[in-house]
NUVEX-221195 format. One record per residue (C-alpha): residue number from 1; residue in one letter; chain; x negated, y, z. Coordinates in nm, 2 decimals. Layout:
N
{k NUM, r A, c A, x X, y Y, z Z}
...
//
This chain:
77
{k 1, r M, c A, x 1.17, y -5.47, z -1.78}
{k 2, r T, c A, x 0.89, y -5.49, z -2.04}
{k 3, r I, c A, x 0.92, y -5.37, z -2.40}
{k 4, r S, c A, x 0.68, y -5.38, z -2.69}
{k 5, r I, c A, x 0.64, y -5.09, z -2.94}
{k 6, r P, c A, x 0.41, y -5.04, z -3.23}
{k 7, r A, c A, x 0.08, y -4.87, z -3.14}
{k 8, r A, c A, x 0.16, y -4.56, z -3.35}
{k 9, r L, c A, x 0.49, y -4.51, z -3.16}
{k 10, r A, c A, x 0.31, y -4.57, z -2.82}
{k 11, r R, c A, x 0.06, y -4.30, z -2.91}
{k 12, r Q, c A, x 0.35, y -4.06, z -2.99}
{k 13, r V, c A, x 0.52, y -4.15, z -2.66}
{k 14, r D, c A, x 0.19, y -4.08, z -2.47}
{k 15, r R, c A, x 0.13, y -3.75, z -2.65}
{k 16, r I, c A, x 0.48, y -3.63, z -2.57}
{k 17, r A, c A, x 0.47, y -3.75, z -2.22}
{k 18, r R, c A, x 0.14, y -3.57, z -2.15}
{k 19, r K, c A, x 0.28, y -3.25, z -2.32}
{k 20, r E, c A, x 0.59, y -3.26, z -2.10}
{k 21, r G, c A, x 0.42, y -3.37, z -1.78}
{k 22, r R, c A, x 0.63, y -3.69, z -1.76}
{k 23, r T, c A, x 0.56, y -4.06, z -1.74}
{k 24, r R, c A, x 0.62, y -4.30, z -2.02}
{k 25, r S, c A, x 0.91, y -4.45, z -1.82}
{k 26, r E, c A, x 1.07, y -4.11, z -1.76}
{k 27, r L, c A, x 1.04, y -4.02, z -2.13}
{k 28, r L, c A, x 1.18, y -4.35, z -2.25}
{k 29, r R, c A, x 1.47, y -4.35, z -2.00}
{k 30, r E, c A, x 1.57, y -4.00, z -2.12}
{k 31, r A, c A, x 1.54, y -4.11, z -2.48}
{k 32, r F, c A, x 1.77, y -4.41, z -2.41}
{k 33, r R, c A, x 2.02, y -4.19, z -2.22}
{k 34, r Q, c A, x 2.04, y -3.95, z -2.51}
{k 35, r Y, c A, x 2.08, y -4.24, z -2.76}
{k 36, r A, c A, x 2.35, y -4.40, z -2.55}
{k 37, r A, c A, x 2.54, y -4.07, z -2.51}
{k 38, r R, c A, x 2.52, y -4.01, z -2.89}
{k 39, r L, c A, x 2.66, y -4.35, z -2.96}
{k 40, r E, c A, x 2.95, y -4.29, z -2.72}
{k 41, r R, c A, x 3.03, y -3.96, z -2.88}
{k 42, r W, c A, x 3.03, y -4.12, z -3.22}
{k 43, r D, c A, x 3.26, y -4.40, z -3.10}
{k 44, r R, c A, x 3.50, y -4.14, z -2.95}
{k 45, r L, c A, x 3.49, y -3.93, z -3.27}
{k 46, r L, c A, x 3.56, y -4.24, z -3.49}
{k 47, r V, c A, x 3.86, y -4.34, z -3.27}
{k 48, r E, c A, x 4.00, y -3.99, z -3.29}
{k 49, r A, c A, x 3.94, y -3.98, z -3.66}
{k 50, r R, c A, x 4.12, y -4.31, z -3.72}
{k 51, r R, c A, x 4.42, y -4.19, z -3.51}
{k 52, r G, c A, x 4.45, y -3.86, z -3.69}
{k 53, r L, c A, x 4.36, y -3.92, z -4.05}
{k 54, r P, c A, x 4.55, y -4.11, z -4.31}
{k 55, r V, c A, x 4.37, y -4.41, z -4.45}
{k 56, r R, c A, x 4.23, y -4.33, z -4.79}
{k 57, r R, c A, x 4.02, y -4.58, z -4.99}
{k 58, r L, c A, x 3.73, y -4.40, z -5.16}
{k 59, r S, c A, x 3.52, y -4.55, z -5.43}
{k 60, r E, c A, x 3.14, y -4.56, z -5.40}
{k 61, r S, c A, x 3.11, y -4.28, z -5.65}
{k 62, r E, c A, x 3.35, y -4.06, z -5.46}
{k 63, r V, c A, x 3.16, y -4.11, z -5.14}
{k 64, r A, c A, x 2.83, y -4.03, z -5.32}
{k 65, r R, c A, x 2.99, y -3.71, z -5.46}
{k 66, r I, c A, x 3.12, y -3.60, z -5.12}
{k 67, r V, c A, x 2.79, y -3.66, z -4.95}
{k 68, r K, c A, x 2.60, y -3.47, z -5.23}
{k 69, r E, c A, x 2.84, y -3.17, z -5.20}
{k 70, r D, c A, x 2.80, y -3.17, z -4.82}
{k 71, r R, c A, x 2.42, y -3.18, z -4.85}
{k 72, r R, c A, x 2.42, y -2.89, z -5.10}
{k 73, r G, c A, x 2.64, y -2.69, z -4.87}
{k 74, r R, c A, x 2.41, y -2.75, z -4.57}
{k 75, r A, c A, x 2.10, y -2.66, z -4.78}
{k 76, r A, c A, x 2.27, y -2.33, z -4.89}
{k 77, r R, c A, x 2.32, y -2.22, z -4.53}
//
């Protein structure tokens, strides 16, 4: 398999690979494994959330307010 990535990203990959004593391939395989695992966790969470939560339609302004409150709470910690 061959992939193309921007030069700046390739330099980052090389720098991290050198720092960790790994090859590019090892580093990118691990990155993909973690990415795929995270997607699977999100999929499972969404399935569980849909099963257990009542459907509630939120307006765009309600979503913005909830996100803003959450971010403030995280920043205060």
